Structure formats: structure tokens, C-alpha cells
C-alpha positions in Angstrom: 147.0 172.4 47.5 143.5 174.2 47.6 142.5 172.2 44.6 143.5 168.9 46.2 141.5 169.8 49.4 138.4 170.6 47.4 138.7 167.4 45.4 139.0 165.3 48.6 136.1 167.2 50.2 133.9 166.5 47.1 134.8 162.8 47.2 133.9 162.6 50.9 130.5 164.2 50.2 129.8 161.8 47.3 130.7 158.8 49.6 127.9 159.9 51.9 125.4 159.9 49.0 126.1 156.2 48.2 123.0 154.3 49.3 123.2 150.6 50.3 121.0 148.7 47.7 119.5 146.6 50.5 119.1 147.5 54.1 121.2 145.9 56.9 118.0 144.2 58.1 117.4 142.7 54.7 121.0 141.6 54.4 120.9 140.0 57.8 117.6 138.3 57.2 118.7 136.7 53.9 122.1 135.6 55.4 120.4 134.0 58.4 117.8 132.3 56.2 120.5 130.9 53.9 122.7 129.7 56.8 119.8 128.2 58.9 118.3 126.3 55.9 121.7 124.9 55.0 122.3 123.7 58.6 118.8 122.1 58.7 119.6 120.1 55.6 123.0 119.1 56.8 121.6 118.0 60.2 118.9 115.9 58.6 121.2 113.9 56.3 124.1 113.5 58.8 125.0 110.0 59.7 122.4 108.2 57.5 123.2 104.8 56.1 123.2 104.0 52.4 119.9 102.1 52.9 118.3 105.1 54.6 119.5 107.5 51.9 118.1 105.3 49.1 114.8 104.4 50.8 111.7 105.5 48.9 108.4 105.6 50.8 106.6 104.8 47.5 107.2 104.3 43.8 106.2 107.9 43.1 108.2 109.3 46.0 111.8 110.6 46.2 114.4 109.1 48.4 116.6 111.3 50.6 119.4 111.0 48.2 117.2 112.1 45.3 116.0 115.1 47.3 119.7 116.2 47.9 120.5 115.7 44.2 117.6 117.8 43.2 118.6 120.5 45.7 122.2 120.5 44.4 121.1 121.1 40.8 118.5 123.7 41.9 121.0 125.6 43.9 123.3 125.9 40.9 120.4 127.0 38.7 119.3 129.6 41.2 122.8 131.0 41.5 123.1 131.2 37.7 119.7 132.9 37.5 120.7 135.4 40.1 124.0 136.2 38.3 122.3 136.6 35.0 119.4 138.7 36.3 121.7 141.3 38.0 123.8 141.6 34.9 120.8 142.6 32.9 119.7 146.2 32.8 117.6 147.2 35.8 113.9 147.1 35.2 112.3 148.8 38.2 109.2 149.5 36.1 108.2 145.9 36.6 108.0 146.2 40.3 104.2 146.6 40.0 104.1 143.1 38.7 105.4 141.6 41.9 102.5 140.2 43.9 104.2 138.7 47.0 106.0 140.2 49.9 109.3 138.7 51.1 107.5 136.9 54.0 104.7 135.6 51.7 107.3 134.2 49.3 109.2 132.3 52.0 106.0 130.9 53.4 104.6 129.9 50.0 107.8 128.1 48.8 108.1 126.3 52.1 104.5 125.2 52.2 104.4 121.5 51.2 100.6 121.2 51.2 100.8 122.6 47.6 102.6 120.0 45.4 104.7 121.2 42.5 106.2 119.1 39.7 109.7 120.1 38.8 111.0 120.3 35.3 112.8 117.3 33.7 116.3 118.9 34.0 116.0 118.9 37.8 114.6 115.4 38.2 117.0 113.3 40.2 117.3 110.6 37.6 118.6 113.1 35.1 121.3 114.5 37.3 125.1 113.6 37.2 125.8 113.3 41.0 127.0 109.8 41.9 125.8 109.9 45.5 124.5 112.1 48.4 128.0 113.3 49.4 128.8 114.6 45.9 125.4 116.2 45.6 125.7 117.9 49.0 129.2 119.1 48.2 127.8 120.8 45.1 124.9 122.3 47.0 127.3 123.8 49.6 129.6 125.2 47.0 126.8 127.2 45.4 125.2 128.1 48.7 128.6 129.5 49.8 128.6 131.7 46.7 125.2 133.1 47.4 126.0 133.7 51.1 129.2 135.6 50.2 127.3 137.6 47.5 124.7 138.6 50.1 127.4 139.9 52.4 129.2 141.9 49.9 127.0 142.9 47.0 126.3 146.5 46.0 123.9 145.5 43.2 120.5 147.1 43.2 118.7 143.8 43.9 115.3 145.4 44.3 115.5 146.9 40.8 116.4 143.7 38.9 113.2 141.7 38.4 112.7 138.3 36.9 110.0 135.7 36.1 109.7 132.6 38.3 107.1 129.8 38.7 105.3 131.9 41.3 105.4 135.1 39.2 107.6 138.1 39.0 110.1 138.6 41.9 113.1 140.8 42.4 116.6 139.6 42.8 116.6 139.9 46.6 113.5 137.7 46.7 115.3 135.2 44.4 117.8 134.8 47.2 115.0 134.2 49.7 113.4 131.7 47.2 116.7 129.8 47.1 116.7 129.4 50.9 113.0 128.6 51.1 113.3 126.0 48.4 116.0 124.1 50.3 113.8 124.3 53.4 110.9 122.8 51.4 112.9 119.7 50.5 114.4 119.4 54.0 110.8 119.0 55.1 110.4 116.4 52.5 113.4 114.5 53.8 111.9 114.6 57.3 108.7 113.1 55.8 110.7 110.2 54.4 112.4 109.6 57.7 109.1 109.5 59.5 107.7 106.7 57.2 107.0 103.6 59.3 109.1 101.5 56.9 112.2 103.8 57.0 115.2 101.6 57.7 116.5 101.6 61.2 
């Protein structure tokens, strides 16, 4: 009986030593950013006609439908990158190579004054989605995975670091990158809608 008591006590002491890999504040911030940016996108495309979805402000500009297709493919890619990065051995020694704070990353990705050309795999014309609805459904499926992961993960996100187009970031920042990227293209959708030739 004494042995069982000591074992139970030891287990209880160990449970107090378990440290949450990200703080409650970080978890809440990422969850809110993911939720809010998904809602913004959904609100911007809700109720649009086929003509409005396919309207292009210029030959070198994307339509709203193309923006959503790009977001769907990007969301899947970000989720796969996150999964792959946290499965790799932790590499906290690379933390010194991270040059952006969480806030700077969100701001930089969302800033549309700096134009970025995406890679061919994420170009709308190279994607399999037949329409906006199918693309948004795919986007939401992968966004739901990320949101559930943020709520429940015990992975050491700050110690898994990966290379991105803006440099080295940790896996928590990759989640913020995902949300900020969808916000970037939601702004692009608003720009399309503000064009004077946008169908009424």
C-alpha cells in the first residue's frame, strides 16, 4: 500500500513539472487570429454572383475566385508544412536565426504594399478546384485542422524552426503566418470589389 502511495505521489509531482509548450496568451492569440481571418474571408465572398467572383480588374490581376483558390491550396500547404516541421527533431539552436517577432510577422505578411509573386504550384490556373465554393470548402477543412491543433497541441512549437520566404520562423509563427496570409488575400478581394468596374 505504501508503495502505491509513493508511486501516486511521484506521478502527481511530475504532472506539476509539465510545462505548456505555448502560453495561454499565445494559444488564445493564434486561435483568435485564425478564427477572425477566416470570418473576414467568408464575409467578403458571401452572396457574390458568378460574374462578381470571376471579375478581374486587369489582365495581370486575380479575380476573387482565383484568390480563394490560391488560399485553399496555400492553407493545405501550410498545414502540411506545420505537420512536417513538428515531426522533425527540435532545433532550438536555430532560434538565433529568427529575425521577426510574432507581431512583426503578422504585420509584414498582411502588408500589401509589398508585392510578392507566388510559386507556380499555387497559381490559380494550376489548381484543381472547380469553383469558389469548392475552394472555400477545402480552405475551411484545413483551417479547422489548424484551429483544433492550436487548441490541443503539446508540441514544443517554439523549438521547431523552419525556413520560409521571409526567413527562419518557429512553428508557432508558422500558424500566425497562415492566418496573416489569408488576411492578405482578403484585403486583395476587397480591392477587387472596390474597382469601379466591379459588377453590380
